[in-house]
C-alpha positions as CSV (number, residue, x, y, z in Angstrom):
1,M,-70.3,-25.9,26.9
2,A,-67.5,-28.2,28.0
3,Y,-63.9,-28.8,26.9
4,L,-63.5,-32.4,25.0
5,P,-60.6,-33.9,23.2
6,L,-61.5,-34.8,19.8
7,F,-60.4,-37.5,17.8
8,P,-61.0,-37.2,14.0
9,L,-62.0,-40.5,12.1
10,N,-63.4,-41.8,9.0
11,T,-66.4,-43.0,11.1
12,V,-69.6,-41.5,12.3
13,L,-70.5,-42.2,15.9
14,F,-73.9,-42.3,17.2
15,P,-75.2,-42.6,21.0
16,G,-75.4,-45.8,22.0
17,M,-73.0,-47.1,19.3
18,Q,-70.0,-49.2,19.9
19,I,-66.8,-48.3,18.4
20,Q,-63.4,-50.2,18.2
21,L,-60.2,-48.5,17.9
22,H,-56.4,-49.4,17.8
23,I,-54.4,-46.4,19.4
24,F,-50.9,-46.3,18.1
25,E,-49.8,-42.7,17.3
26,E,-48.1,-40.8,20.2
27,R,-50.6,-37.9,20.2
28,Y,-53.5,-40.3,20.6
29,K,-51.7,-42.4,23.2
30,I,-51.6,-39.3,25.3
31,M,-54.9,-38.4,24.6
32,I,-56.5,-41.8,25.2
33,N,-54.4,-42.2,28.5
34,N,-55.7,-38.8,29.8
35,C,-59.1,-40.0,29.2
36,I,-58.7,-43.3,31.1
37,E,-56.9,-41.7,34.0
38,N,-59.3,-38.8,34.4
39,N,-62.4,-41.4,33.5
40,E,-63.3,-39.0,31.0
41,P,-64.6,-39.3,27.4
42,F,-63.1,-38.0,24.4
43,G,-65.3,-36.8,21.1
44,V,-65.3,-38.7,17.7
45,V,-65.5,-36.5,14.9
46,L,-65.9,-37.3,11.1
47,I,-63.1,-35.8,9.2
48,K,-63.7,-33.2,6.7
49,H,-60.5,-32.5,5.1
50,G,-57.4,-34.3,5.9
51,S,-56.2,-37.9,6.8
52,E,-56.9,-40.4,9.9
53,A,-53.4,-41.2,10.7
54,L,-49.8,-40.2,10.5
55,G,-50.1,-36.8,9.1
56,P,-51.2,-33.2,10.5
57,V,-54.2,-33.2,12.7
58,A,-57.5,-33.4,10.0
59,T,-60.1,-30.8,10.2
60,P,-63.5,-32.3,11.6
61,H,-66.9,-31.8,10.4
62,P,-68.5,-29.4,13.2
63,V,-71.0,-32.0,15.1
64,G,-69.7,-35.1,16.8
65,C,-70.5,-37.8,19.6
66,T,-68.8,-38.2,22.8
67,A,-67.4,-41.7,23.4
68,A,-66.9,-43.3,27.0
69,I,-63.9,-46.1,26.9
70,S,-65.5,-49.1,28.4
71,E,-62.6,-51.6,27.6
72,V,-58.6,-51.1,27.1
73,Q,-56.3,-53.8,26.0
74,H,-52.5,-52.7,26.4
75,L,-50.1,-53.8,23.8
76,P,-46.4,-53.3,23.5
77,L,-45.0,-49.8,23.1
78,G,-47.7,-48.1,24.9
79,R,-50.3,-48.9,22.1
80,M,-53.9,-50.0,23.0
81,N,-57.0,-51.5,21.7
82,I,-59.9,-49.9,23.0
83,T,-63.5,-50.1,23.1
84,A,-65.7,-47.2,23.5
85,V,-69.5,-46.5,23.6
86,G,-71.1,-43.2,22.1
87,Q,-73.2,-41.0,24.3
88,R,-73.7,-37.6,23.5
89,R,-73.9,-35.5,20.3
90,F,-72.1,-32.1,20.4
91,R,-71.3,-29.2,18.4
92,I,-67.6,-27.8,18.5
93,K,-67.9,-24.0,19.0
94,R,-64.3,-23.2,19.1
95,I,-61.0,-25.6,18.5
96,D,-57.9,-25.5,20.2
97,R,-54.8,-26.6,18.3
98,S,-52.1,-25.9,21.1
99,Q,-51.9,-29.7,22.1
100,P,-50.7,-32.5,19.6
101,F,-54.4,-33.7,19.3
102,L,-56.9,-31.3,18.8
103,L,-59.2,-29.8,22.0
104,G,-62.7,-28.4,21.4
105,D,-65.0,-26.1,23.2
106,V,-68.3,-27.9,22.5
107,E,-72.1,-27.6,23.1
108,F,-74.2,-30.8,24.0
109,F,-77.5,-31.1,22.1
110,K,-80.4,-33.7,21.1
111,P,-82.7,-33.4,18.4
112,A,-85.7,-31.4,19.5
113,D,-89.0,-32.8,20.2
114,D,-90.5,-30.3,18.1
115,Q,-93.6,-31.4,16.3
116,P,-95.4,-34.5,18.3
117,D,-97.7,-35.0,15.3
118,L,-95.1,-35.8,13.0
119,I,-93.0,-37.4,15.2
120,H,-95.4,-40.1,15.9
121,R,-96.2,-40.3,12.1
122,Y,-92.7,-40.7,10.9
123,S,-91.8,-43.1,13.9
124,S,-94.6,-45.3,13.4
125,L,-93.6,-45.7,9.3
126,L,-89.8,-46.1,10.2
127,R,-90.2,-49.0,12.8
128,P,-91.6,-51.5,9.9
129,L,-88.9,-50.3,7.5
130,V,-86.3,-51.0,10.0
131,I,-87.6,-54.5,10.2
132,H,-87.9,-55.0,6.6
133,Y,-84.7,-53.8,6.1
134,L,-83.0,-56.1,9.0
135,E,-85.2,-59.0,7.4
136,T,-83.7,-58.3,4.0
137,L,-80.3,-58.3,5.2
138,S,-80.7,-61.6,7.7
139,S,-81.9,-63.5,4.5
140,S,-78.8,-62.7,2.6
141,E,-76.6,-63.8,5.5
142,D,-78.7,-66.9,6.6
143,A,-79.3,-65.1,10.0
144,N,-82.0,-64.2,12.3
145,F,-83.1,-61.4,14.5
146,D,-86.0,-60.9,17.2
147,R,-88.1,-58.1,15.7
148,E,-89.6,-57.3,19.3
149,Q,-85.9,-56.0,20.0
150,I,-86.5,-53.0,17.8
151,P,-88.2,-50.3,20.0
152,H,-91.4,-48.1,19.6
153,R,-90.5,-45.1,21.2
154,A,-89.5,-42.5,18.7
155,R,-86.5,-41.1,20.0
156,S,-85.2,-45.1,20.6
157,I,-86.1,-46.2,17.2
158,A,-84.4,-42.9,15.4
159,Q,-81.2,-44.2,17.4
160,I,-81.0,-47.7,16.5
161,A,-82.1,-46.9,13.1
162,S,-79.3,-44.1,12.7
163,I,-76.7,-47.2,14.2
164,L,-77.8,-49.9,11.8
165,L,-78.1,-48.3,8.6
166,Q,-75.4,-48.9,5.9
167,A,-74.9,-45.9,4.4
168,D,-72.1,-43.5,3.1
169,S,-70.2,-41.4,6.3
170,A,-71.8,-37.9,4.6
171,Q,-75.4,-39.0,4.9
172,K,-74.5,-40.4,8.5
173,Q,-73.1,-37.0,9.2
174,Q,-76.6,-35.4,8.2
175,L,-78.3,-37.9,10.7
176,L,-76.1,-37.0,13.5
177,A,-76.3,-33.3,12.9
178,M,-80.0,-33.1,12.4
179,P,-81.6,-30.6,15.2
180,S,-84.8,-31.9,15.1
181,L,-86.7,-35.2,16.2
182,S,-89.5,-34.9,13.2
183,R,-86.8,-34.1,10.7
184,L,-84.5,-36.7,11.6
185,L,-87.0,-39.7,11.7
186,R,-88.4,-38.1,8.2
187,M,-85.0,-38.5,6.6
188,L,-84.6,-41.8,8.1
189,V,-87.8,-43.1,6.4
190,E,-86.8,-41.7,3.2
191,I,-83.3,-43.2,3.3
192,Y,-84.6,-46.5,4.6
193,R,-87.1,-46.8,1.7
194,L,-84.8,-46.3,-0.9
195,E,-81.9,-48.3,0.9
196,T,-84.5,-51.5,1.3
197,L,-85.4,-51.2,-2.4
198,L,-81.5,-51.0,-3.5
199,L,-80.8,-53.9,-1.3
200,Q,-83.7,-56.0,-2.6
201,V,-82.3,-55.3,-6.1
202,R,-78.7,-56.1,-5.3
203,L,-79.5,-59.4,-3.6
204,S,-82.1,-60.5,-6.2
205,P,-81.0,-63.5,-8.8
206,P,-79.6,-62.1,-12.0
207,D,-82.8,-62.9,-14.0
208,K,-85.3,-61.5,-11.5
209,E,-86.9,-58.0,-13.0
210,F,-87.7,-55.2,-10.6
211,N,-90.2,-52.7,-11.3
212,I,-88.8,-49.5,-9.4
213,G,-91.1,-47.3,-11.2
214,P,-90.8,-44.2,-13.4
215,F,-87.1,-43.0,-13.2
216,S,-86.5,-39.0,-13.3
217,S,-83.2,-37.4,-13.7
218,N,-84.1,-34.5,-11.6
């Protein structure tokens, strides 16, 4: 168990992912200055109820990711621009609301290496899907990427696939909270199959027909 200051945002942070924040509210100036002074991380949590700024502290989802501050730009009136990098998943066991910002008793975890055969199977399927997804995006933006930079190890490909995915926050929160590596990889395979197809349809010329197969309302 650990005690962690919490920053509710409309963003899901994953381990290895970079996040940039403009700190302007007094409560978060205090929180971030404490983190800088003590060289400690804070926790990024997706907002479940409430607003991101200028109101009562929002209620967060129970799973988040620690953020280690890597760069700070000090601005007038105590404001800051910071860059932080995601490190560790955590579950909130208890929230302390005695401070201007939230504090949480948290328990760190990572998706369990539960079923080696399924992990190998789904990671083998996921890597080419991620490459195809990035190639489709790159073709629309006239950009290139090196496919050799996409890792082969199951946990690494799950991490990079989660970071790269352009999906809604609710879906990303599901990925972050997944307790099993095999289930995480399977969910990513399903999402990438669908997202790649939708991306191809969205980027195709208006007169091009796409056969997406039979449609079910269920």
